C-alpha positions in Angstrom: 80.3 -42.2 -11.9 77.7 -41.3 -9.3 77.3 -37.9 -8.0 78.2 -39.0 -4.6 81.3 -40.5 -5.6 82.4 -37.3 -7.4 81.7 -35.1 -4.6 83.5 -37.4 -2.1 86.4 -37.1 -4.5 86.5 -33.3 -4.5 86.5 -33.2 -0.9 89.2 -35.7 -0.5 91.4 -33.6 -2.9 90.9 -30.3 -0.8 93.1 -29.4 2.0 91.9 -29.6 5.5 90.6 -26.2 7.0 93.6 -24.5 8.7 96.2 -25.8 6.5 98.1 -23.3 4.1 97.1 -23.7 0.6 100.3 -22.6 -0.9 100.8 -20.4 -4.0 97.3 -21.5 -5.5 95.8 -18.8 -3.2 97.8 -16.1 -4.9 96.8 -17.2 -8.3 93.2 -17.1 -7.3 93.6 -13.5 -5.8 95.7 -12.0 -8.5 93.0 -11.4 -11.2 90.8 -9.6 -8.5 93.9 -7.4 -7.4 94.3 -6.7 -11.2 90.7 -5.9 -11.8 90.6 -3.5 -9.0 94.0 -1.9 -10.1 92.4 -1.5 -13.6 89.2 0.0 -12.3 91.2 2.3 -10.2 93.2 3.8 -13.3 90.5 3.8 -15.7 87.5 5.1 -13.8 88.6 6.4 -10.2 91.8 8.5 -10.8 90.3 10.4 -13.9 87.3 11.2 -11.9 89.5 12.6 -9.0 91.5 14.6 -11.6 88.2 16.1 -13.0 86.9 17.0 -9.7 90.4 18.7 -8.7 90.2 20.8 -11.8 86.7 21.7 -11.2 87.5 23.0 -7.5 90.5 24.8 -8.9 88.1 26.6 -11.5 85.8 27.5 -8.6 88.5 28.9 -6.6 89.6 31.2 -9.4 86.1 32.6 -10.2 85.7 36.5 -9.4 83.1 39.2 -10.0 82.5 39.8 -13.5 83.0 36.2 -14.8 80.4 34.9 -17.0 79.2 31.4 -16.1 76.8 28.6 -16.8 75.1 26.6 -14.1 74.6 22.8 -14.1 70.7 23.9 -14.6 71.6 25.7 -17.8 71.3 29.1 -16.3 73.7 31.7 -18.1 74.7 34.6 -15.8 77.4 36.9 -14.7 78.9 36.7 -11.2 78.2 40.0 -9.2 79.6 38.9 -5.6 81.8 36.0 -4.4 80.6 34.9 -0.9 82.2 32.1 1.2 79.7 29.2 0.1 78.0 30.8 -2.9 77.9 33.0 -5.8 75.4 36.1 -6.4 74.8 35.9 -10.2 72.9 38.5 -12.3 70.8 36.5 -14.9 68.9 39.5 -16.4 68.6 43.2 -15.7 67.6 43.9 -12.0 67.6 40.0 -11.6 70.0 38.4 -9.2 70.0 34.8 -7.8 72.3 33.0 -5.3 73.8 29.7 -6.3 75.9 27.3 -4.4 79.6 27.3 -5.6 79.3 23.6 -6.8 76.4 24.4 -9.2 78.7 26.4 -11.6 79.7 24.0 -14.4 81.4 26.1 -17.1 83.1 29.6 -17.3 82.4 31.2 -20.6 84.3 34.4 -20.3 86.7 35.5 -17.6 86.4 39.2 -16.3 88.8 41.6 -17.9 91.7 42.2 -15.3 92.9 45.7 -15.2 96.7 46.3 -16.0 98.6 48.7 -14.2 
């Protein structure tokens, strides 16, 4: 069989442009939809959950909490501002860091009981 004959045979079997292809189109699209759904549940949803937990942790931080930054700096929060924290890293040494750079809370400040 010549390559020209097989190419003509394939063109003869394919439907003309503009004609509906029927259920075969759904069978071709279904694996892509399933792949996207699996990717969402295994990659995107857990990442969004982790991000929401991190944001919740940041809003709960207050003065006196011991934290670790994403750069590995250990310190104690001394002041909470709108978009950043003032962190004491050593005696008489304070730095300001963006809220999103706090990675872990080591110890929550002791709350007063009344």
